[in-house]
VEXNU-435648 format. One record per atom (N, C-alpha, C, O, CB): atom name; x, y, z. Coordinates in pm, whole numbers. Glycine has a CB too. Example, Ala and Ser with C-alpha at 12.3 -4.5 7.8 and 13.67 -1.06 7.14 Angstrom:
% residues 2
site atome=N, xx=1319, yy=-569, zz=780 $
site atome=CA, xx=1230, yy=-450, zz=780 $
site atome=C, xx=1320, yy=-330, zz=780 $
site atome=O, xx=1424, yy=-332, zz=846 $
site atome=CB, xx=1131, yy=-447, zz=905 $
site atome=N, xx=1285, yy=-225, zz=708 $
site atome=CA, xx=1367, yy=-106, zz=714 $
site atome=C, xx=1290, yy=3, zz=787 $
site atome=O, xx=1341, yy=114, zz=804 $
site atome=CB, xx=1408, yy=-60, zz=572 $
This chain:
% residues 107
site atome=N, xx=1221, yy=2632, zz=608 $
site atome=CA, xx=1222, yy=2587, zz=471 $
site atome=C, xx=1115, yy=2666, zz=395 $
site atome=O, xx=1004, yy=2683, zz=446 $
site atome=CB, xx=1198, yy=2434, zz=462 $
site atome=N, xx=1147, yy=2713, zz=274 $
site atome=CA, xx=1054, yy=2780, zz=193 $
site atome=C, xx=1042, yy=2715, zz=62 $
site atome=O, xx=1144, yy=2672, zz=8 $
site atome=CB, xx=1089, yy=2919, zz=178 $
site atome=N, xx=928, yy=2704, zz=6 $
site atome=CA, xx=899, yy=2645, zz=-127 $
site atome=C, xx=789, yy=2724, zz=-197 $
site atome=O, xx=686, yy=2756, zz=-139 $
site atome=CB, xx=856, yy=2495, zz=-114 $
site atome=N, xx=815, yy=2752, zz=-322 $
site atome=CA, xx=715, yy=2819, zz=-405 $
site atome=C, xx=662, yy=2721, zz=-503 $
site atome=O, xx=739, yy=2656, zz=-573 $
site atome=CB, xx=772, yy=2940, zz=-477 $
site atome=N, xx=530, yy=2709, zz=-510 $
site atome=CA, xx=467, yy=2617, zz=-605 $
site atome=C, xx=377, yy=2700, zz=-702 $
site atome=O, xx=290, yy=2775, zz=-658 $
site atome=CB, xx=381, yy=2507, zz=-528 $
site atome=N, xx=401, yy=2686, zz=-832 $
site atome=CA, xx=328, yy=2758, zz=-930 $
site atome=C, xx=249, yy=2664, zz=-1023 $
site atome=O, xx=305, yy=2565, zz=-1072 $
site atome=CB, xx=421, yy=2845, zz=-1008 $
site atome=N, xx=125, yy=2692, zz=-1046 $
site atome=CA, xx=44, yy=2616, zz=-1142 $
site atome=C, xx=88, yy=2655, zz=-1275 $
site atome=O, xx=110, yy=2773, zz=-1299 $
site atome=CB, xx=-107, yy=2639, zz=-1125 $
site atome=N, xx=103, yy=2560, zz=-1366 $
site atome=CA, xx=157, yy=2594, zz=-1498 $
site atome=C, xx=50, yy=2652, zz=-1591 $
site atome=O, xx=84, yy=2705, zz=-1697 $
site atome=CB, xx=220, yy=2471, zz=-1561 $
site atome=N, xx=-74, yy=2643, zz=-1556 $
site atome=CA, xx=-182, yy=2705, zz=-1633 $
site atome=C, xx=-303, yy=2618, zz=-1645 $
site atome=O, xx=-308, yy=2505, zz=-1597 $
site atome=CB, xx=-133, yy=2742, zz=-1769 $
site atome=N, xx=-400, yy=2672, zz=-1710 $
site atome=CA, xx=-526, yy=2601, zz=-1730 $
site atome=C, xx=-512, yy=2475, zz=-1818 $
site atome=O, xx=-424, yy=2470, zz=-1905 $
site atome=CB, xx=-627, yy=2694, zz=-1792 $
site atome=N, xx=-592, yy=2380, zz=-1798 $
site atome=CA, xx=-583, yy=2266, zz=-1879 $
site atome=C, xx=-509, yy=2147, zz=-1823 $
site atome=O, xx=-473, yy=2056, zz=-1896 $
site atome=CB, xx=-525, yy=2303, zz=-1998 $
site atome=N, xx=-487, yy=2148, zz=-1692 $
site atome=CA, xx=-413, yy=2040, zz=-1636 $
site atome=C, xx=-394, yy=2059, zz=-1483 $
site atome=O, xx=-448, yy=2150, zz=-1421 $
site atome=CB, xx=-279, yy=2027, zz=-1706 $
site atome=N, xx=-311, yy=1964, zz=-1427 $
site atome=CA, xx=-284, yy=1964, zz=-1290 $
site atome=C, xx=-133, yy=1972, zz=-1263 $
site atome=O, xx=-85, yy=1923, zz=-1161 $
site atome=CB, xx=-345, yy=1843, zz=-1228 $
site atome=N, xx=-58, yy=2035, zz=-1357 $
site atome=CA, xx=90, yy=2038, zz=-1340 $
site atome=C, xx=130, yy=2165, zz=-1267 $
site atome=O, xx=71, yy=2271, zz=-1284 $
site atome=CB, xx=164, yy=2030, zz=-1478 $
site atome=N, xx=234, yy=2149, zz=-1184 $
site atome=CA, xx=288, yy=2254, zz=-1099 $
site atome=C, xx=437, yy=2244, zz=-1105 $
site atome=O, xx=494, yy=2137, zz=-1129 $
site atome=CB, xx=237, yy=2244, zz=-953 $
site atome=N, xx=502, yy=2362, zz=-1083 $
site atome=CA, xx=648, yy=2366, zz=-1071 $
site atome=C, xx=675, yy=2408, zz=-924 $
site atome=O, xx=632, yy=2514, zz=-879 $
site atome=CB, xx=715, yy=2469, zz=-1178 $
site atome=N, xx=744, yy=2327, zz=-855 $
site atome=CA, xx=781, yy=2363, zz=-713 $
site atome=C, xx=928, yy=2402, zz=-710 $
site atome=O, xx=1012, yy=2331, zz=-766 $
site atome=CB, xx=754, yy=2240, zz=-612 $
site atome=N, xx=960, yy=2513, zz=-648 $
site atome=CA, xx=1099, yy=2562, zz=-637 $
site atome=C, xx=1133, yy=2578, zz=-491 $
site atome=O, xx=1062, yy=2649, zz=-420 $
site atome=CB, xx=1118, yy=2698, zz=-712 $
site atome=N, xx=1237, yy=2514, zz=-443 $
site atome=CA, xx=1274, yy=2521, zz=-305 $
site atome=C, xx=1357, yy=2649, zz=-286 $
site atome=O, xx=1401, yy=2710, zz=-384 $
site atome=CB, xx=1353, yy=2392, zz=-262 $
site atome=N, xx=1379, yy=2690, zz=-162 $
site atome=CA, xx=1459, yy=2811, zz=-135 $
site atome=C, xx=1595, yy=2808, zz=-190 $
site atome=O, xx=1656, yy=2912, zz=-213 $
site atome=CB, xx=1470, yy=2834, zz=7 $
site atome=N, xx=1646, yy=2686, zz=-213 $
site atome=CA, xx=1782, yy=2671, zz=-269 $
site atome=C, xx=1787, yy=2693, zz=-424 $
site atome=O, xx=1893, yy=2695, zz=-486 $
site atome=CB, xx=1836, yy=2528, zz=-236 $
site atome=N, xx=1670, yy=2709, zz=-479 $
site atome=CA, xx=1656, yy=2731, zz=-626 $
site atome=C, xx=1637, yy=2606, zz=-706 $
site atome=O, xx=1617, yy=2615, zz=-827 $
site atome=CB, xx=1776, yy=2802, zz=-677 $
site atome=N, xx=1643, yy=2490, zz=-645 $
site atome=CA, xx=1616, yy=2365, zz=-715 $
site atome=C, xx=1467, yy=2353, zz=-742 $
site atome=O, xx=1384, yy=2396, zz=-661 $
site atome=CB, xx=1667, yy=2243, zz=-634 $
site atome=N, xx=1432, yy=2294, zz=-858 $
site atome=CA, xx=1291, yy=2287, zz=-900 $
site atome=C, xx=1253, yy=2148, zz=-941 $
site atome=O, xx=1338, yy=2068, zz=-982 $
site atome=CB, xx=1263, yy=2383, zz=-1015 $
site atome=N, xx=1126, yy=2118, zz=-930 $
site atome=CA, xx=1074, yy=1992, zz=-975 $
site atome=C, xx=931, yy=2015, zz=-1036 $
site atome=O, xx=852, yy=2093, zz=-982 $
site atome=CB, xx=1071, yy=1888, zz=-856 $
site atome=N, xx=901, yy=1949, zz=-1144 $
site atome=CA, xx=768, yy=1956, zz=-1204 $
site atome=C, xx=684, yy=1842, zz=-1139 $
site atome=O, xx=729, yy=1728, zz=-1130 $
site atome=CB, xx=774, yy=1942, zz=-1366 $
site atome=N, xx=564, yy=1877, zz=-1095 $
site atome=CA, xx=472, yy=1774, zz=-1038 $
site atome=C, xx=344, yy=1777, zz=-1124 $
site atome=O, xx=304, yy=1881, zz=-1176 $
site atome=CB, xx=438, yy=1804, zz=-881 $
site atome=N, xx=285, yy=1666, zz=-1138 $
site atome=CA, xx=162, yy=1656, zz=-1217 $
site atome=C, xx=73, yy=1544, zz=-1163 $
site atome=O, xx=117, yy=1456, zz=-1090 $
site atome=CB, xx=194, yy=1632, zz=-1366 $
site atome=N, xx=-51, yy=1550, zz=-1203 $
site atome=CA, xx=-148, yy=1448, zz=-1159 $
site atome=C, xx=-164, yy=1336, zz=-1257 $
site atome=O, xx=-117, yy=1346, zz=-1370 $
site atome=CB, xx=-281, yy=1511, zz=-1136 $
site atome=N, xx=-227, yy=1230, zz=-1217 $
site atome=CA, xx=-254, yy=1128, zz=-1312 $
site atome=C, xx=-365, yy=1164, zz=-1411 $
site atome=O, xx=-453, yy=1243, zz=-1375 $
site atome=CB, xx=-287, yy=1003, zz=-1240 $
site atome=N, xx=-366, yy=1111, zz=-1529 $
site atome=CA, xx=-470, yy=1147, zz=-1622 $
site atome=C, xx=-611, yy=1130, zz=-1573 $
site atome=O, xx=-700, yy=1207, zz=-1609 $
site atome=CB, xx=-454, yy=1071, zz=-1740 $
site atome=N, xx=-631, yy=1028, zz=-1491 $
site atome=CA, xx=-766, yy=1008, zz=-1441 $
site atome=C, xx=-813, yy=1115, zz=-1342 $
site atome=O, xx=-932, yy=1122, zz=-1311 $
site atome=CB, xx=-773, yy=875, zz=-1377 $
site atome=N, xx=-724, yy=1195, zz=-1293 $
site atome=CA, xx=-757, yy=1304, zz=-1202 $
site atome=C, xx=-737, yy=1444, zz=-1272 $
site atome=O, xx=-733, yy=1546, zz=-1203 $
site atome=CB, xx=-670, yy=1293, zz=-1073 $
site atome=N, xx=-725, yy=1447, zz=-1402 $
site atome=CA, xx=-711, yy=1577, zz=-1469 $
site atome=C, xx=-571, yy=1613, zz=-1508 $
site atome=O, xx=-550, yy=1718, zz=-1569 $
site atome=CB, xx=-763, yy=1684, zz=-1384 $
site atome=N, xx=-473, yy=1531, zz=-1475 $
site atome=CA, xx=-331, yy=1559, zz=-1507 $
site atome=C, xx=-292, yy=1506, zz=-1639 $
site atome=O, xx=-373, yy=1448, zz=-1711 $
site atome=CB, xx=-239, yy=1502, zz=-1403 $
site atome=N, xx=-161, yy=1526, zz=-1675 $
site atome=CA, xx=-107, yy=1475, zz=-1802 $
site atome=C, xx=10, yy=1385, zz=-1776 $
site atome=O, xx=79, yy=1346, zz=-1870 $
site atome=CB, xx=-66, yy=1588, zz=-1895 $
site atome=N, xx=35, yy=1351, zz=-1647 $
site atome=CA, xx=144, yy=1259, zz=-1612 $
site atome=C, xx=279, yy=1312, zz=-1655 $
site atome=O, xx=363, yy=1235, zz=-1702 $
site atome=CB, xx=121, yy=1125, zz=-1675 $
site atome=N, xx=303, yy=1441, zz=-1641 $
site atome=CA, xx=431, yy=1508, zz=-1685 $
site atome=C, xx=534, yy=1501, zz=-1582 $
site atome=O, xx=649, yy=1531, zz=-1611 $
site atome=CB, xx=410, yy=1652, zz=-1720 $
site atome=N, xx=500, yy=1462, zz=-1460 $
site atome=CA, xx=600, yy=1453, zz=-1353 $
site atome=C, xx=550, yy=1374, zz=-1233 $
site atome=O, xx=436, yy=1327, zz=-1232 $
site atome=CB, xx=640, yy=1591, zz=-1309 $
site atome=N, xx=635, yy=1359, zz=-1132 $
site atome=CA, xx=589, yy=1281, zz=-1020 $
site atome=C, xx=469, yy=1351, zz=-948 $
site atome=O, xx=448, yy=1472, zz=-953 $
site atome=CB, xx=706, yy=1258, zz=-921 $
site atome=N, xx=394, yy=1262, zz=-883 $
site atome=CA, xx=278, yy=1308, zz=-806 $
site atome=C, xx=324, yy=1322, zz=-663 $
site atome=O, xx=404, yy=1242, zz=-617 $
site atome=CB, xx=156, yy=1211, zz=-818 $
site atome=N, xx=274, yy=1423, zz=-591 $
site atome=CA, xx=319, yy=1443, zz=-452 $
site atome=C, xx=302, yy=1324, zz=-360 $
site atome=O, xx=380, yy=1309, zz=-265 $
site atome=CB, xx=247, yy=1556, zz=-394 $
site atome=N, xx=206, yy=1239, zz=-383 $
site atome=CA, xx=177, yy=1129, zz=-289 $
site atome=C, xx=227, yy=1000, zz=-341 $
site atome=O, xx=183, yy=898, zz=-287 $
site atome=CB, xx=29, yy=1118, zz=-263 $
site atome=N, xx=316, yy=989, zz=-439 $
site atome=CA, xx=366, yy=863, zz=-485 $
site atome=C, xx=493, yy=819, zz=-416 $
site atome=O, xx=542, yy=708, zz=-439 $
site atome=CB, xx=389, yy=869, zz=-629 $
site atome=N, xx=544, yy=904, zz=-333 $
site atome=CA, xx=673, yy=867, zz=-259 $
site atome=C, xx=647, yy=761, zz=-157 $
site atome=O, xx=538, yy=758, zz=-99 $
site atome=CB, xx=735, yy=992, zz=-188 $
site atome=N, xx=743, yy=670, zz=-129 $
site atome=CA, xx=728, yy=567, zz=-28 $
site atome=C, xx=732, yy=634, zz=112 $
site atome=O, xx=809, yy=725, zz=139 $
site atome=CB, xx=842, yy=459, zz=-43 $
site atome=N, xx=647, yy=584, zz=196 $
site atome=CA, xx=635, yy=643, zz=325 $
site atome=C, xx=693, yy=545, zz=435 $
site atome=O, xx=666, yy=425, zz=434 $
site atome=CB, xx=485, yy=678, zz=351 $
site atome=N, xx=771, yy=603, zz=528 $
site atome=CA, xx=825, yy=527, zz=636 $
site atome=C, xx=716, yy=493, zz=739 $
site atome=O, xx=621, yy=569, zz=757 $
site atome=CB, xx=938, yy=604, zz=700 $
site atome=N, xx=734, yy=377, zz=806 $
site atome=CA, xx=634, yy=337, zz=905 $
site atome=C, xx=637, yy=427, zz=1030 $
site atome=O, xx=536, yy=442, zz=1099 $
site atome=CB, xx=655, yy=191, zz=944 $
site atome=N, xx=755, yy=487, zz=1060 $
site atome=CA, xx=768, yy=575, zz=1176 $
site atome=C, xx=849, yy=699, zz=1129 $
site atome=O, xx=938, yy=691, zz=1044 $
site atome=CB, xx=839, yy=500, zz=1299 $
site atome=N, xx=812, yy=810, zz=1188 $
site atome=CA, xx=880, yy=934, zz=1157 $
site atome=C, xx=971, yy=969, zz=1272 $
site atome=O, xx=925, yy=984, zz=1385 $
site atome=CB, xx=779, yy=1047, zz=1128 $
site atome=N, xx=1104, yy=984, zz=1245 $
site atome=CA, xx=1197, yy=1021, zz=1352 $
site atome=C, xx=1178, yy=1167, zz=1393 $
site atome=O, xx=1191, yy=1201, zz=1511 $
site atome=CB, xx=1341, yy=998, zz=1308 $
site atome=N, xx=1146, yy=1254, zz=1295 $
site atome=CA, xx=1135, yy=1398, zz=1330 $
site atome=C, xx=1029, yy=1457, zz=1240 $
site atome=O, xx=1051, yy=1468, zz=1119 $
site atome=CB, xx=1273, yy=1475, zz=1313 $
site atome=N, xx=915, yy=1494, zz=1293 $
site atome=CA, xx=801, yy=1541, zz=1212 $
site atome=C, xx=792, yy=1688, zz=1217 $
site atome=O, xx=844, yy=1749, zz=1311 $
site atome=CB, xx=670, yy=1480, zz=1259 $
site atome=N, xx=729, yy=1749, zz=1122 $
site atome=CA, xx=699, yy=1894, zz=1123 $
site atome=C, xx=593, yy=1912, zz=1234 $
site atome=O, xx=508, yy=1826, zz=1253 $
site atome=CB, xx=646, yy=1947, zz=977 $
site atome=N, xx=599, yy=2024, zz=1307 $
site atome=CA, xx=501, yy=2057, zz=1403 $
site atome=C, xx=413, yy=2171, zz=1368 $
site atome=O, xx=304, yy=2187, zz=1422 $
site atome=CB, xx=564, yy=2083, zz=1526 $
site atome=N, xx=461, yy=2255, zz=1274 $
site atome=CA, xx=382, yy=2368, zz=1228 $
site atome=C, xx=417, yy=2400, zz=1083 $
site atome=O, xx=535, yy=2409, zz=1048 $
site atome=CB, xx=404, yy=2491, zz=1318 $
site atome=N, xx=317, yy=2418, zz=1000 $
site atome=CA, xx=341, yy=2450, zz=859 $
site atome=C, xx=243, yy=2559, zz=815 $
site atome=O, xx=122, yy=2546, zz=832 $
site atome=CB, xx=327, yy=2322, zz=769 $
site atome=N, xx=297, yy=2666, zz=758 $
site atome=CA, xx=211, yy=2778, zz=714 $
site atome=C, xx=219, yy=2788, zz=562 $
site atome=O, xx=328, yy=2790, zz=505 $
site atome=CB, xx=255, yy=2915, zz=782 $
site atome=N, xx=102, yy=2793, zz=497 $
site atome=CA, xx=91, yy=2803, zz=357 $
site atome=C, xx=47, yy=2947, zz=323 $
site atome=O, xx=-53, yy=2997, zz=376 $
site atome=CB, xx=-7, yy=2697, zz=303 $
site atome=N, xx=121, yy=3012, zz=235 $
site atome=CA, xx=78, yy=3143, zz=183 $
site atome=C, xx=51, yy=3130, zz=35 $
site atome=O, xx=142, yy=3104, zz=-43 $
site atome=CB, xx=186, yy=3253, zz=210 $
site atome=N, xx=-70, yy=3146, zz=-3 $
site atome=CA, xx=-109, yy=3138, zz=-145 $
site atome=C, xx=-115, yy=3274, zz=-208 $
site atome=O, xx=-175, yy=3367, zz=-155 $
site atome=CB, xx=-245, yy=3069, zz=-160 $
site atome=N, xx=-51, yy=3283, zz=-325 $
site atome=CA, xx=-68, yy=3402, zz=-410 $
site atome=C, xx=-131, yy=3356, zz=-537 $
site atome=O, xx=-75, yy=3278, zz=-614 $
site atome=CB, xx=68, yy=3475, zz=-437 $
site atome=N, xx=-253, yy=3407, zz=-557 $
site atome=CA, xx=-334, yy=3366, zz=-672 $
site atome=C, xx=-341, yy=3483, zz=-771 $
site atome=O, xx=-390, yy=3591, zz=-737 $
site atome=CB, xx=-479, yy=3321, zz=-627 $
site atome=N, xx=-292, yy=3462, zz=-893 $
site atome=CA, xx=-287, yy=3572, zz=-992 $
site atome=C, xx=-393, yy=3547, zz=-1101 $
site atome=O, xx=-414, yy=3434, zz=-1145 $
site atome=CB, xx=-143, yy=3583, zz=-1057 $
site atome=N, xx=-457, yy=3655, zz=-1142 $
site atome=CA, xx=-555, yy=3646, zz=-1247 $
site atome=C, xx=-632, yy=3770, zz=-1263 $
site atome=O, xx=-603, yy=3869, zz=-1196 $
site atome=CB, xx=-645, yy=3537, zz=-1222 $
site atome=N, xx=-728, yy=3771, zz=-1347 $
site atome=CA, xx=-814, yy=3891, zz=-1374 $
site atome=C, xx=-955, yy=3858, zz=-1323 $
site atome=O, xx=-1011, yy=3752, zz=-1352 $
site atome=CB, xx=-818, yy=3929, zz=-1531 $
site atome=N, xx=-1010, yy=3951, zz=-1247 $
site atome=CA, xx=-1150, yy=3944, zz=-1205 $
site atome=C, xx=-1177, yy=3823, zz=-1117 $
site atome=O, xx=-1287, yy=3767, zz=-1124 $
site atome=CB, xx=-1241, yy=3942, zz=-1328 $
site atome=N, xx=-1084, yy=3780, zz=-1037 $
site atome=CA, xx=-1106, yy=3662, zz=-951 $
site atome=C, xx=-1190, yy=3702, zz=-833 $
site atome=O, xx=-1163, yy=3804, zz=-768 $
site atome=CB, xx=-972, yy=3599, zz=-904 $
site atome=N, xx=-1290, yy=3624, zz=-804 $
site atome=CA, xx=-1381, yy=3651, zz=-688 $
site atome=C, xx=-1306, yy=3598, zz=-563 $
site atome=O, xx=-1269, yy=3481, zz=-560 $
site atome=CB, xx=-1528, yy=3578, zz=-706 $
site atome=N, xx=-1285, yy=3681, zz=-462 $
site atome=CA, xx=-1217, yy=3638, zz=-344 $
site atome=C, xx=-1288, yy=3513, zz=-274 $
site atome=O, xx=-1221, yy=3423, zz=-226 $
site atome=CB, xx=-1209, yy=3757, zz=-247 $
site atome=N, xx=-1418, yy=3513, zz=-271 $
site atome=CA, xx=-1489, yy=3399, zz=-211 $
site atome=C, xx=-1464, yy=3268, zz=-284 $
site atome=O, xx=-1459, yy=3162, zz=-221 $
site atome=CB, xx=-1638, yy=3426, zz=-209 $
site atome=N, xx=-1449, yy=3273, zz=-411 $
site atome=CA, xx=-1417, yy=3159, zz=-489 $
site atome=C, xx=-1276, yy=3105, zz=-463 $
site atome=O, xx=-1252, yy=2985, zz=-449 $
site atome=CB, xx=-1434, yy=3192, zz=-632 $
site atome=N, xx=-1185, yy=3203, zz=-457 $
site atome=CA, xx=-1042, yy=3163, zz=-424 $
site atome=C, xx=-1035, yy=3099, zz=-289 $
site atome=O, xx=-971, yy=2996, zz=-271 $
site atome=CB, xx=-947, yy=3285, zz=-427 $
site atome=N, xx=-1102, yy=3163, zz=-193 $
site atome=CA, xx=-1099, yy=3111, zz=-55 $
site atome=C, xx=-1166, yy=2970, zz=-48 $
site atome=O, xx=-1118, yy=2882, zz=23 $
site atome=CB, xx=-1172, yy=3212, zz=42 $
site atome=N, xx=-1270, yy=2952, zz=-118 $
site atome=CA, xx=-1333, yy=2814, zz=-121 $
site atome=C, xx=-1242, yy=2710, zz=-184 $
site atome=O, xx=-1234, yy=2596, zz=-136 $
site atome=CB, xx=-1467, yy=2817, zz=-200 $
site atome=N, xx=-1175, yy=2747, zz=-290 $
site atome=CA, xx=-1083, yy=2654, zz=-358 $
site atome=C, xx=-967, yy=2616, zz=-264 $
site atome=O, xx=-926, yy=2500, zz=-259 $
site atome=CB, xx=-1028, yy=2720, zz=-491 $
site atome=N, xx=-914, yy=2711, zz=-192 $
site atome=CA, xx=-807, yy=2684, zz=-102 $
site atome=C, xx=-859, yy=2599, zz=15 $
site atome=O, xx=-792, yy=2504, zz=56 $
site atome=CB, xx=-745, yy=2814, zz=-53 $
site atome=N, xx=-974, yy=2631, zz=69 $
site atome=CA, xx=-1031, yy=2552, zz=179 $
site atome=C, xx=-1060, yy=2408, zz=136 $
site atome=O, xx=-1030, yy=2314, zz=210 $
site atome=CB, xx=-1160, yy=2618, zz=231 $
site atome=N, xx=-1118, yy=2389, zz=19 $
site atome=CA, xx=-1141, yy=2247, zz=-32 $
site atome=C, xx=-1011, yy=2176, zz=-48 $
site atome=O, xx=-1000, yy=2058, zz=-14 $
site atome=CB, xx=-1216, yy=2247, zz=-170 $
site atome=N, xx=-911, yy=2246, zz=-98 $
site atome=CA, xx=-781, yy=2173, zz=-115 $
site atome=C, xx=-727, yy=2122, zz=18 $
site atome=O, xx=-679, yy=2009, zz=29 $
site atome=CB, xx=-675, yy=2266, zz=-181 $
site atome=N, xx=-735, yy=2209, zz=123 $
site atome=CA, xx=-680, yy=2170, zz=253 $
site atome=C, xx=-771, yy=2070, zz=325 $
site atome=O, xx=-721, yy=1981, zz=394 $
site atome=CB, xx=-658, yy=2294, zz=341 $
site atome=N, xx=-899, yy=2082, zz=309 $
site atome=CA, xx=-991, yy=1994, zz=390 $
site atome=C, xx=-1036, yy=1870, zz=319 $
site atome=O, xx=-1082, yy=1775, zz=383 $
site atome=CB, xx=-1114, yy=2071, zz=430 $
site atome=N, xx=-1023, yy=1868, zz=184 $
site atome=CA, xx=-1075, yy=1749, zz=116 $
site atome=C, xx=-982, yy=1692, zz=8 $
site atome=O, xx=-967, yy=1570, zz=3 $
site atome=CB, xx=-1206, yy=1782, zz=55 $
site atome=N, xx=-925, yy=1767, zz=-72 $
site atome=CA, xx=-856, yy=1712, zz=-187 $
site atome=C, xx=-703, yy=1689, zz=-178 $
site atome=O, xx=-648, yy=1604, zz=-249 $
site atome=CB, xx=-881, yy=1799, zz=-297 $
site atome=N, xx=-636, yy=1765, zz=-91 $
site atome=CA, xx=-488, yy=1751, zz=-85 $
site atome=C, xx=-446, yy=1645, zz=23 $
site atome=O, xx=-435, yy=1675, zz=142 $
site atome=CB, xx=-423, yy=1891, zz=-52 $
site atome=N, xx=-424, yy=1525, zz=-25 $
site atome=CA, xx=-383, yy=1417, zz=67 $
site atome=C, xx=-264, yy=1451, zz=147 $
site atome=O, xx=-256, yy=1415, zz=264 $
site atome=CB, xx=-356, yy=1294, zz=-7 $
site atome=N, xx=-169, yy=1519, zz=87 $
site atome=CA, xx=-43, yy=1558, zz=162 $
site atome=C, xx=-77, yy=1648, zz=280 $
site atome=O, xx=-35, yy=1621, zz=392 $
site atome=CB, xx=61, yy=1632, zz=67 $
site atome=N, xx=-154, yy=1756, zz=257 $
site atome=CA, xx=-199, yy=1844, zz=367 $
site atome=C, xx=-270, yy=1768, zz=473 $
site atome=O, xx=-240, yy=1782, zz=591 $
site atome=CB, xx=-290, yy=1952, zz=314 $
site atome=N, xx=-364, yy=1687, zz=432 $
site atome=CA, xx=-449, yy=1616, zz=530 $
site atome=C, xx=-361, yy=1524, zz=614 $
site atome=O, xx=-378, yy=1514, zz=736 $
site atome=CB, xx=-564, yy=1533, zz=458 $
site atome=N, xx=-263, yy=1455, zz=546 $
site atome=CA, xx=-173, yy=1368, zz=621 $
site atome=C, xx=-83, yy=1448, zz=716 $
site atome=O, xx=-66, yy=1408, zz=831 $
site atome=CB, xx=-87, yy=1285, zz=525 $
site atome=N, xx=-27, yy=1556, zz=671 $
site atome=CA, xx=60, yy=1641, zz=755 $
site atome=C, xx=-18, yy=1703, zz=868 $
site atome=O, xx=37, yy=1728, zz=975 $
site atome=CB, xx=126, yy=1752, zz=671 $
site atome=N, xx=-143, yy=1729, zz=847 $
site atome=CA, xx=-228, yy=1783, zz=952 $
site atome=C, xx=-252, yy=1690, zz=1069 $
site atome=O, xx=-303, yy=1735, zz=1172 $
site atome=CB, xx=-356, yy=1820, zz=894 $
site atome=N, xx=-219, yy=1566, zz=1057 $
site atome=CA, xx=-230, yy=1472, zz=1167 $
site atome=C, xx=-121, yy=1495, zz=1273 $
site atome=O, xx=-139, yy=1458, zz=1389 $
site atome=CB, xx=-222, yy=1330, zz=1114 $
site atome=N, xx=-9, yy=1555, zz=1235 $
site atome=CA, xx=98, yy=1577, zz=1331 $
site atome=C, xx=142, yy=1724, zz=1340 $
site atome=O, xx=214, yy=1762, zz=1433 $
site atome=CB, xx=215, yy=1490, zz=1293 $
site atome=N, xx=97, yy=1807, zz=1244 $
site atome=CA, xx=139, yy=1947, zz=1253 $
site atome=C, xx=19, yy=2042, zz=1248 $
site atome=O, xx=-87, yy=2009, zz=1195 $
site atome=CB, xx=237, yy=1980, zz=1139 $
site atome=N, xx=37, yy=2159, zz=1303 $
site atome=CA, xx=-60, yy=2264, zz=1292 $
site atome=C, xx=-49, yy=2331, zz=1161 $
site atome=O, xx=53, yy=2393, zz=1130 $
site atome=CB, xx=-45, yy=2362, zz=1401 $
site atome=N, xx=-157, yy=2321, zz=1077 $
site atome=CA, xx=-154, yy=2380, zz=942 $
site atome=C, xx=-228, yy=2510, zz=946 $
site atome=O, xx=-343, yy=2515, zz=991 $
site atome=CB, xx=-215, yy=2284, zz=834 $
site atome=N, xx=-165, yy=2615, zz=898 $
site atome=CA, xx=-236, yy=2742, zz=889 $
site atome=C, xx=-210, yy=2793, zz=743 $
site atome=O, xx=-116, yy=2750, zz=676 $
site atome=CB, xx=-185, yy=2848, zz=1002 $
site atome=N, xx=-295, yy=2882, zz=698 $
site atome=CA, xx=-280, yy=2934, zz=564 $
site atome=C, xx=-340, yy=3076, zz=553 $
site atome=O, xx=-432, yy=3112, zz=626 $
site atome=CB, xx=-348, yy=2839, zz=465 $
site atome=N, xx=-287, yy=3154, zz=463 $
site atome=CA, xx=-348, yy=3280, zz=421 $
site atome=C, xx=-331, yy=3290, zz=274 $
site atome=O, xx=-264, yy=3209, zz=210 $
site atome=CB, xx=-285, yy=3401, zz=493 $
site atome=N, xx=-391, yy=3390, zz=220 $
site atome=CA, xx=-389, yy=3403, zz=71 $
site atome=C, xx=-408, yy=3551, zz=34 $
site atome=O, xx=-458, yy=3632, zz=111 $
site atome=CB, xx=-503, yy=3314, zz=3 $
site atome=N, xx=-365, yy=3578, zz=-88 $
site atome=CA, xx=-390, yy=3709, zz=-149 $
site atome=C, xx=-416, yy=3688, zz=-298 $
site atome=O, xx=-365, yy=3594, zz=-359 $
site atome=CB, xx=-268, yy=3808, zz=-127 $
site atome=N, xx=-495, yy=3775, zz=-353 $
site atome=CA, xx=-520, yy=3776, zz=-497 $
site atome=C, xx=-448, yy=3896, zz=-558 $
site atome=O, xx=-463, yy=4009, zz=-513 $
site atome=CB, xx=-674, yy=3781, zz=-527 $
site atome=N, xx=-367, yy=3865, zz=-665 $
site atome=CA, xx=-296, yy=3969, zz=-736 $
site atome=C, xx=-359, yy=3983, zz=-873 $
site atome=O, xx=-363, yy=3888, zz=-950 $
site atome=CB, xx=-144, yy=3938, zz=-747 $
site atome=N, xx=-407, yy=4097, zz=-900 $
site atome=CA, xx=-482, yy=4122, zz=-1027 $
site atome=C, xx=-370, yy=4135, zz=-1139 $
site atome=O, xx=-277, yy=4214, zz=-1128 $
site atome=CB, xx=-578, yy=4260, zz=-1018 $
site atome=N, xx=-386, yy=4055, zz=-1244 $
site atome=CA, xx=-297, yy=4064, zz=-1358 $
site atome=C, xx=-355, yy=4147, zz=-1468 $
site atome=O, xx=-292, yy=4165, zz=-1572 $
site atome=CB, xx=-263, yy=3928, zz=-1411 $
């Protein structure tokens, strides 16, 4: 499965996720966490008490676009997301091996 997630820009927490099939969904955070409540939040889905078939390995590839981005700052933001702020990644990391890499594309 492949999914591309793009941040819609500064001033919020909204993202557009597009699956390999071409279907897309807008996701956003709650206002109290910097979002504008424009779409569903990744962690608001109902969770089953047992998983019949779980992911065992997930690889994230981040492409960060901008001008003059410091690689150490990008790396720190990605690490904080995985280790502290992204509830979905932390939850999935309980059953799957999570790996990631990243690249900076100068715009």
